[in-house]
N, C-alpha and C positions, 0 to 999 in steps of 0.2 A: 755421566747418564743422566742421572734423575732430575738435577737441574735444568739439563738441556733438556729434557723432555720436556719439563713446565712454558719453560722457554717459548719450544715451538711448537706446543699447541696452544700455549696465549696469543702469537703471534699470527699460527692456522686460521682460530676462530673471528680474532679481530678482521683479518683477512677477507675471511668468506661474508660478514656484515656487513662491512666496507662495500667490497663489491655487490652487494644486491641491491646498491640502490634505493632504497624505501628510503625517502624522510620520515622516520623513526624515531624519537628520542632513545626509546628507552635502547633499542637497539645500538643507535649508537654512544649513548651513554657506556653499556658494558662492551664493546668495541673500543671504545678511547680505555676502559678501566683495563682490558685486557693488554692493551697498548702498552701503561702500565708494569704490568706485572713481568712482560717481556723483558724491557729496560732495565729493570731492576736481578731479573734472572740472566740475563746476556752477561751484566755487566761481575755477575758471581763466578759464572763461567769461564769467562777469557781470563779474570784474574792471576790463575793458574799456568796461562799463555802468553800473555803478553804481560804490557807494563800494569802491577799491579795496582798502583797510584791514579793511574786514568782510569780501570776499570772499576775502581770503588767508591769514585766520581760519580762513573755511569748507576754503581746498584745503586748509591746514596737518592739520586736524583729519579727513581723508576721510583725507588721507596717512598720518596716522598710526593711522590704523585699519586701516589693511592689513594690517601685516604679524603681530598675533594672528588676525584673522581665514583668510590666508592658509594660516599655520600649523595653524589647524584646520581647514580646508577640506582640505589636502595629506595630514594626519595621519586624517581619515577615509575620502578615497580611497585612500589605502592601508595602511586596515584595521588600523590601529595597529603593522604590521607591521616599524615603518623604525626607525628610530634618533631618530624624531621621537615627544613625548610629549606630555602634558599639563603635565608641570611645565614645559617649555620655552613651549606657549602659555600657563600663568599669565604665566610668565616676562615674556614678549611685552608680555603685554595691561597689565603694570607700568609695561616701559618706554612705552609709549604714551602709559598716562592720564598720567604725569607728564608726559610731550610735549605734552599736551594744555592741561594745567593750566600747563605754563611759556609757554602762546603771551602768557596774558594778565598775563605777565610783563616787565620790561626784558627779560627771556635772547631773548626771540621778536626786541628790535631787531638782536642782532647780526648781522654780515654772513654769515655764514657759518649761519648756525641754517636758511635754506630747503633749501640744499645737503646740510646733516647729516642733515634728516629725509628727503630724498629719497635717498637713501646709504644710511640707516637703511631703507628701504622696498626697495630695490632690494638688499640685501641678504638682506636675508628672504626674498623671493622667490628670489632665488640657489640660500639655504639649502633650501629648498625643491624645487625641480630637481635639486638633487642627490640628496634623499631621495626622490624621484618613480625617476632615474636608478636609484640603487640599487635599489629593489625591484623594477624592471622587470627589470633581469640577474636576480634569482634566483628573479624566477616559472617556474614551467615552462611549457616548451609548452601553451599556453588561448587560449580568449578573453580573455581577461581581460587576456594579454601582450599579444596585438595591439591590443585598445584603447588600452591604456597607452603603444605603443609608440607611436601615431601621436599622442598628444598630446608625450608628448617630440618628434619630431620636428616637429611643428607650432610646438613653441615656442621651439625653434631658428630656423625659417623666419620666425615673429616678430619678431624680436630683429636679424633680416638684414634685413628689407622694414624696420622700423621707427630702422634705422638710415639708411635713406633722408633724415630729417629733420635729420638733423646733417651735409647735404651744403650747406647755408646756408654752414657755418665754412669750407669748404672754398671756399667761390667759384661756389658752382651753384648755381642758381634754379630747384629742383626742387619741385614742389607736395608739402606736409607731406600724411602718406596712414598714417602711424603709428597716431592713432585710428581708421581705417578697418580697417587690420588688427588691431588689438588686439579690435577689435569682433568680425571674425571667430573670433578664439582663441577668444573667449568663449560665441560661439555653437556654437562644435565642442565643448570643456567645456559647455555644456550637453546638447549629443545624446551624448555618452560618458556621462552619469551620468544623463541625464532617459529616453534610448531603452537598454535594457542588449539589445534585440533587435535593432540593428544594431550587428554585429560584425565585416564585413568593409570594405576602404579602397574599394572599388564603391559600399556603402551609403551611403557618409559624403560620398561626392564627389555621387550620387545624388540627398539631402538638398540639398545645397547648390547644385547646379544647378536644383532647383526654387525655392530663396529668389531665388537668379541671375536664372533666365527671367522668375520674377514683377516683379523691379525692376526688368529690362531693359528690361518691358514697359511699365511703367507708367511709365518716362523715356517711352520712342519716342510715349504716350499724352500728354503731358504736354505734350512739343515740338512735336507735331500741334498740338492745341489753341491754346496760344501761339503758333503762328504764323496760325492764322487769327485767332485774338484780340484781338493784342497784338503791337506792335511791338517790344518788347525781352523778348529773351527771356535767362534766368538762366544760368551756365554751369552745363556740362554735369557737372560734378561736383557741382557743388552738385545740382543738381535727380535725379542716382545716387543722392545720399548721404541724399532728402530722401523716396524712394522707399524705399530699401532701410528704413529709419525706417516708413514706412508698411506696407509687407508685412509687417516681425516686430510689428508692433507689434497687427494684426488679431486677432490667439489673445486675448491678454488682453483688451483691450475686449474682444470678444465673451464672454470668460469673467466679467468684473464687468458687465454687460448682462446678461447671462444669469441671475448673482444677485439683480440688481435686479428683474428682472422676474421669479422663480421668488420673490420678496418677497410684489411689489406685488401680482402674478398667478400665484399655483402652477395656475392652470386652464392653462397657455401654454406649455404645457410643450415645442412642438414650432415655435416662433416661429422658433428661430435653426438649425433644421432645412433645409438646402437639400433642394429637388426630389430631386434623385438619393439625398440618404439619405435622403427620407420615402420613396420607394420601395423601396429597402431595408428601413424600419423597418416598412413595412405590408408587405412580405415574409413577414417574419421573423414577425410578431404572424399574420400569414393561417399559418404554419409549425406555428407553437403550437396555434395555436383548431384545425386540423385533426388534430395530437396528440393534443388532450383527447379531441374528438370519435369519434376514430378505432374506439375499442377500446365504447365503447356504439353507435357502427354497427352494428360487425359483430357485436356481442352481440346487437340486435333482430334480423340478418336470419339469423345462425345457430341462434335458435331454434327459429323457423321452417321453416327449411330441413331441420334436423334431422327435424324432425315431419313434414315431407310425403316423405322419403326411407325414414322409417320403414312409415308408411301404404304405400307404395308397395311396399317389401318384402316387407310383408305381404299387401297386394292378388296379387302375383304369384305369393306362394308358394301362393293361392288359385285363380287362375286357371287356366280350363278349357279354354282353347285359346291357340296360339301366337301369334294376331297377340294377342291382350291380354296377353300375357307380352316382347313387343316394345316394347306401348305403354309396358310400366311399366319397360323399360331403357330408353327413352329420357328417362322423368324422373327415374331415379334417376342416370344419363349428368349430364342438366343442373343438377342439383343439387348434384352434386358440382365439374362446371363453374364454378357459382355460389359454390361453396365455395371455390374454388380463388381466382377475382375479388377476394372479400373479406381470404382471406388474401396475396395480393398487395399490396393496399391497407392492409392493416396494416404491411407490412414498409414499404411507402413513407411512410405516415405518420409509423411513431411513433419515438421519437429512441432513437439506438442508438450505444452508449459501446463506440468501437474498441478492438480489443485488440492494440495495434501493435507486431510486433517486426521485429528486422531479416530480410530475406529473400529468396533468390535469385528472381528471375520465372521465369527459367527454369525450374525444379522445380515453379514452382505450373501451368506450360502441360501441362510434360509432364502432371502430372495430371487435368489437363482432359482433353486427350488420352487418356487410359487410363480416363476414366470413359466418354466418349464411346464407347469401343474398346468396354466390358466392357458393354454396350447394344446392341451392333452398330447405331450410327447412321452407319457412314459408309461403308456398299454402295456401288460405284459412286462414290465419294469420296475421289478422292486428296490426303492431310495431309501438307503438305509443313512442313520445321523450318527455319528458316533465325535460328538462337537462336546470341547473340554469346557468348564466351565471357566477353570482358572486361568485361562490364556490370556496376555497382558495386551493393550492395545497398542497399535502399531499406525502409523504417521503413514496414511497411505491416499490415494484418487479411489474413493469409492467407485466410481462410475468405470474405471479404468480394471480395477481387479473384478468387479463383475465380468464383465467384458472377458475377461482370463478366464476364470473362471468355469464362466457358462461356454463359452469355445469350449478347453476340454467335454463340459458335461455332454453337448450335443453333439462332437466329435464320437464319445464314450453309448451313446442310445444308438449314433448310427450303426455302430459296431456289432450290437445288440438286435436283429431285425426278429428273432425268434424270439426276444426274449431274455431276461436276467439281470444282474441286482448291476445295482450305480450303487456305490459307498464316500459317505463325506468324511472325513476326519482329521481335527483340529487336535495340537497338544501343543503344550510349551516345552522348548530345546533348551540344550545351554551350551555356547557356543564360543570361541574363543575370546570373539568380543562382545560377550557377554548375551543375555537373555533374547533369544528370537521365538518364532511359532512357524509351527510343519501345518502346512496346508495337503491333505493325501486326498489324491480322485481314483476311487481303483472302481476298474468295472472286471465284468467276468465277458467282453467281447470276443470276437474272432481273433486278436492283438494283433503285430509288428514283429514283424519276421527283427532278426539280428542284424543284416543287412541294411535296413530301411530305420530303425529307429536312430541309427545315427546319425539321420539326417534331416530328420521332420521338424528339425529348426532350423531349418537353411530355407531364405525365399525361396518359391516358383517349387520346390519339394511337395509331390503329392502320392500318396496310394490312393486315391479316389480317379476314379474316368475323368466326372467332370469338377474337377477342385483347378482351383487358380494357386493353390498351396504356400498362401498367404496369412493361415489364421493363425496357427502355431508359432513362425517368425514373429507375428504381431505381438503375441501371449511372450514369447520370450525377450522379444526387445520392451515391449513394459513392464517384467518382474525386472528386469536389468535395470532401466532406470528410478526403479527403486529401491534398488542396490539390493535386493535377491539374489533369487538366482531359482530355474527350475530345472529339474529332469526328470526324465521315464525309464521304467522298466518292462518290458514285455515275453511273454509266453506266448507262440500261435497259436491258437485256438483254447487260450486258459484267458486270457487276458491282459488289461495293462492295468498299470499304474502310476500317476504323475504323482510329484513332489513336490512341493513347491514352497521356499523358505523367507520370510518377511521377519526383515531388525524389530526387536523389540524399539519404539518412538521412545527418541532421551528425552 
């Protein structure tokens, strides 16, 4: 089962990489390397089932293919910046080709033939490891150095773990786990080359933890079913390895079926989309439709509004009584309000490209306070600043974040017509993904009821008599586009507090 696990894992990984269709030499070279591992392990597995001589030749062919493919892969992994070269790869390919030809000659009957080709493959992989180690040492501190350092360390752990298989020679009777360990190593390499966005150790652990939990869940479910419907239960190791293979084979299987269905049923593009992803897809399509519709909608409304406002202004100048002038003032005021609502709707609907720069949030908050003070909006209101000096810089669009904080602050001021206190606080926090900053805006106003606070970030929901209900929806969208989150808590008649979290700039 140990050999079968390694064979199946290498096959699944190579299939996954080849099905992506990316013209990436690094991924192609690793896929070919995994195919060589698959061929060699398949030969080992079937030697005890079918004709041993034939499958021994298959094993030898796979082993001989490993050295040049390993050298090619590590050459691409180190970006041709080590003592590895194409000449060495071609030289190794020539030796392997001669070795494969010798399989079908009397040379293969030599007693040490099998041991010789294994030693040849081992020396080639050791040569690759030394090249990788040398490359990592020369790299300056960077994300790539971190990622390759994890691989260097993982290779050492894999060698140490695989040595348990040698325990039988020392008189210990331990289960063979080298195949499982090497399968895990191949999967780690897949993560390193296929997911460059994973750049920290806990990112790899999180990805591996998902696989582990899924595998363990599958094992537990199988055992429960087996206990109810069968008198015999397979060993835990076999069940665990089987669950692991099923879990990692789901993605390539889904990709194969997706390609088949897209060929035979081109209209069934959502058949493999989960219900949750389907909801997200619908939301994105609605947002796109809204972005296309908004300018037309705004244009069709603003034109008659402009005509109404122009006519009202003209008639006001011709009005003979004060009462008539007041009526025209109401018309003009309402037109201006509707025009503002249309502007807000456009801001919410149309896509906006962020202009990200490294910023100190404390400076942005100081600008907000200056704007409020310049407009004399804080009479009978005390503004408190609790701004931490050691917060890291964040990569944000200054004008967008200023709009968010100003909007929340203005809402807070409106909720305190009789006066109160408005507090701005910043602090550094630790999250699962690293450092972040927290922005807290607290007021002592009228507050929001528990029923209403659930909907405050929804478009067109408002607790104001003359509000459009788009201010906080826009704030929520801006923070979401920055990769952060915004929440609120409130106690009626006691006040409200808004929490904003923004991740530290990488």
